[in-house]
N, C-alpha and C positions, 0 to 999 in steps of 0.2 A: 765338120761333124762327119766321121768316115765311118760308114757302115761296109761291112763284108759279110755275104748272107750264102751258104749251102743248106743241104736239106736240111741237117739236124740244129744247127745254130746261127744266129746271128748276133755280128760283135758290133757296138755302136756306143760312141762316144757318150761320157757323163756331160751336160751342159751345164755343170757347176767347175768340176773340177776337171775335165777332159779325159781323166781314166778310162781305159776299155770296160764295157759292162758286156757280157754274155749271155746273151737270151735264149736258152736252149727250147726247141719245138716250134710250134708256129705261134708267132706274133700276131698278137689281137690287138685292134683299138682301144683305148682305156686300158690297156693292161698295166699293173701298178708292178715298179720294179724298184730298188734300194740299190745306190751305190754305195759298195763294199769299201769303198776307200773316204769318202767325205761323208758318207751317211745321208745324202738326199734321198728325198722321197720322190720317186720320177714316176710318168705316166707317159703310155708310149700313144702319142698326137696322128701319125702317120705310119701307114705300115710300109710304104711301098714309095720312095726309100724309107727305112725305119726311121722314125727321130723322137725323140725322148722330149719331154719340159718340165718342169716342176708341178708336182700333184698339191692340188688345193682343195681343202677342204670344203664341203658344199655347205654354204651359210644357212640354207632352208631346214639342213637336220641338226643345228646347233643352236645352243643357248644364247647365242649372240643377240636376238629379239626377243628374248623371254620379257622384258617389262616394257616392252611396245605401248601398251595400253594406259601407263602410267602417265600422267601430266608433268610438263617438265617447266 
């Protein structure tokens, strides 16, 4: 992963397709970004050096456990 930083932009590689992604302004931990090349939904997991990983939905906020009271 190559990261290039200056005061206005940060360039980092997509972990899915290795295409360069340009982040403008201050990069924040947890910031969500999308790769325009492959459509991967990513999240900033480290700010120095900037590192991206796949963004996963939080299961606590989803309906995955909607039927947990049912007897199986």
